[in-house]
N, C-alpha and C positions, 0 to 999 in steps of 0.2 A: 775049118770054117766054124764048126760047132763049138770048138774050143775058144775061138776068138769072140764068138757071140756071148759065151758064158762070162768071159772076162769083162766085156763091156757092160753086161747086166750087173755084175758084181760091183763095178765102179759106180754105176748109176744108183744102185741100192745104198752104197756107202754115202754118197752125197745127200741123198734124201734122208737117210737115217741121221746124219749129223745135223741137218737143219731141224728135224723134228725129233730130237733125242728125248728120251724119257728120263725124268728125274725121280729120285726117291727121297722122302722126307720133306723138309720145308721147301716151299717154292722159292725160286730165285729168278732174276732177270738175266738173260744172256743176249749176246750180240755176235753175229758172224760178219767178218769183214776180211778183206784181202790183206795179206801181210807181206806185200812186196813180191815174194815168190808165190806164183799162183798154185804151187803144189802144197802150200801150207795154209791152213785156215785158222783164224784166230777166234777163240771162244772165250768170252768173259763170264766169270762165275763169281758169285758172292761168297765171301769167306763164311765158313760154318754150315754150308749147305751140303746135301748129299747129291752126288753127280755121277752119272753113268756115261762113259764115252764109248760108243759102238765102233766096231771094226768091220763095217760092211755086213753083208748078208751071206757071205761064203761060209761053207761048212769046212771044218778041219781044225787042226791044232793052231791056236793063236798065241803069238808071242809079242809082248809089249816091251818097248825100250824107251827109257827116259833119256833122250839124247843129251840134255844139258848135264846130266850126271854120268852119262856114258855107262849105264848099268841096266840090268834087267829089272823090270818092275816086280815087286813081290807077288808071288803066284796067288796068294789068298785074295788079292784084289781083282783077279780076272774071273769073271762069271762064266757060267756054263755056256752062255750064248756068245762068248768071246768078248763081251764088252768089259771095259775097265771101270771098276767101281771105286769112287772116292768117298768114303764116309767122313763127314765133317771136314770139308775142304779147308786146307791150310795154305798159308802163304808159300810154304816150302814146296807145295805141290805144283806150283807154276812151272812152265817150261814147255818144251817141244816133245811130244810123244809120237812114236811111230809103231804101227802094228804090222805083223807079217802073218799071213794066212797060208799055211801049207796045203797044197792041193793034191788030188789023187790022179792028176793027168799023167798019161804015159810019157808024153814028151817032156824033156827036161829043159826045154828052152825057157819056159816061164814056170817057175816052181812056186811063186807066191804073188799075192796082191798086197801092196803097201798103202797105208794111209798115214799122213802126217798132219798133226794138229798142234797148234800152240795154245796153251791154256793160260789165260791171264786171270789172276785171282784179285777181285776187288775187296779191299779191306778197310778197316777204320784208318784214320789218318796216321801217318808216321809222326815221330817226334819232331817238333819245330827245330829249325837249325839256327845257328848263330844267335842264341839267346844271350842277351847282355842285360845287366842290372846296374844302373847308376844310383848309388845310395846317397841320401842326404841325411839330415838330422832325424826327422820323424817321418820321412817319406822316401820313396824310391821310384825310379822310372825304369820300366821293363820294356825291352825291344826284342823282336824275334823275326824270323823269316820262315817261309814255307814255299816249296816249289810245287810244280804240277804233279810230279811223281809222289810227293809227300801227301797229296790229297787223298790217295788211296783208291782212286777210280771214281769217286763221287765228289761233288762240290762241297767245300767247307761251309757248314752252317753257322758256326760260331767258335770263339775261343774262350778258354777259361784260365784263370790265374788263382793260385792258392799260395799261402805263405804260413810259416810258423817259426817260432824260435828254434834255433839249432838244437838246443838241449831238450826240447819238448818231445812229446810222444806223437805217434802217427795219428792219434785221435784229436790232436790239437790244430789240425789244418783249418785255416780261415780263408773263405772264398771272398775275392774282391767283389764289390758291388759296383755296377750291376753284375749279376752272376754270369750272364752270357754277353760276351763282347762281340761287336759286329765283325763279320768275316773280312771286311776290307781294312780293318785296323791292324797295324803292326807295332803299335806302341801304346803303353798304358801306365798309369801312375798308381802307386799304392800309398795310402795315407795312414796316419795314426800308429806309426811304428815307435818303438822305444829307442831313444838315443843310445849310442855306444853299445849296440847289441848285435849279435850274430843271428842272421835269419837264413832260412832255406826257402827258395821260391821255385815253384814248378808251373810250367805252362803246357797246355795241351789243346788240341783241336777236336771238334766233333763234326761228323758227317752223317749220312743216312744210316750207316751201320753202327753208329755209336761213338763212344769216346776213344780217342787214339792214344798213342804212347806219349808220355810226358817227358819234359826235359827239366832237370833239377839244376839250380844254380845257387851257390852260397854267396852271401854278401854281409857286410857289417856296416851299420849306420854310423854317422859321424856324431861328434860331441861338440856342439857349438851353442853355448847358452843364449847368445843374442838371437840366433836363428830359431832356437826352440821357442823363445817368448814370442817372436814375430809370427811364427807359424801357428802357435796356439791361439793368438788373437785372430789370425786370418781364418782359421778353421773352427773357431768357436761356434758351437750350435749346429755344425754340419750334421752330426748324428741325430740330433733331435728335430731337425728341420723336416717338415712334412711336405712332400711334393704336391699333395692335394691342394695346399694353399696357393701354390703357383697356378695350378690348373683352374681353380676357382677365380683367381684374379684375372687371368687371361680370358676366361669365359665372360666375366663381367665387362671387360674392356671391349671385346668383340661384339657383345650384345649391344652395348652403348653405341658403338660405331654403326651397327646395323640400324638401330632405331633412328639415329640422327640422319643417316642416309635416306631411310624411308620417309622421314618427315620432310626433308629437303625436296625429295621427288614429289611429294604430295603438294607442297607449296608451289613448286614450279607448275605442276599440272593445274592447280587452282587458278593461278595467275594467267595461265594460257587460256583457260576457259573463260575468264572474265574479259580478256581482250576479244575473244571470239564473240561473246554476247554484246560487247560495246560496239564492235564493228557491225554486227548484224542490226543493232538498233539504229545506228547512223544510216545504214543503207535503207532500211525499211521505213524510217520516220523522217529524219531531217532532210535527206536528199530529195525525197518525194515532195516534201512540203515546200522546199525552197524553189523547186522548178517553176511553179506558177508565178511566184514573186519575181523571179528573174525575167520571165516573159512579160509580165505586166510592167515591171519597173526595172529596167536594166541596171539602174544605179543603186539597186537595193543593198548590195554588199558594200558600197562605198560611202553611204550616207553617214554611218557612224564615224568614219574616218575623215569626213569633210571638215575642214577648219576654215572659218571665215575670219579674215583679218579686218579690223575696223578701218573704215575709209577716213577721208578728211573731215567728215562730219561725225566721227566716232560712232558710226553705225555698224554694229557687230552682229546683226541679225543673220541667221543661217540662210544661205541661198536655197531657193526652192527649185527642184528639178521637176520637169514634166516628162510625159511619156516618151517624147522623142529625145530625151536625155539633154535638152538644152536648159541652161541655167537662167533663172529670172532673178536679177538683183534688184534690191530696193532702189527707188529713184533717189537721185541726189538732190539735196536742197541747196 
């Protein structure tokens, strides 16, 4: 009973220690998650960091095995407390590790306590795949691919492309502008190349941990005089063009549109207020003034519109209305 209790306590200490393991050197981010088999825990570690993997809290001789390589781990990496120490974590250190702790129990039924951990090393991006270059006369189109595994464990921040003449030195690399290409792009064009010349193009990706491996591709530009002249005229002034001019022009246009919009809103608001004032004047003045006239003379509104036609005596005098709205016509002669 006492033996079984010790084994349970050792396993509990193992799980707690793995979750709260201690690192040495630069800090790094780690994550524990299930790896399908509940007996194996996955730990993600950044490349280049120092890392200690504990083997529970049991005392005794500890033996670590790298299962992917099917061999014993070098003894100098096993610390006195039984933990496995990784100085400057490398991609090759990834894999499944298991430790065995030899016990001093008299019973031989259970001679050791095992722990299995899968280490995933997060790195800079891998080299882009399927890199192709389609050359033209003084330009070239570069296309590439990169999968989830090639990201290295972190999201891609940007891509970069550099090129040089094949016979040039390593110091003659020229970076495409803009220097950092958006992470969602998978194709880009290079301009201002020399016709009928051999070039070397390299493409690489960057993530949180830095620049990844690059892929080199050789290509040779074409020699078409007609296309050379056409592209020279098309690209004339591209290098000397200042992007700030476009920014200033766009700013002026946007400012003008805003001013016109505000002026239009002010005019509408002013016209609306004028209508309100006019309506208020009509209600407060004319309507009140017209009411007594309508009561005293019901035909007030119609006198101006009354038209008297001349009778047989050519009498065209306007008919007169009285208060009872009866019309008094002039007498006929």
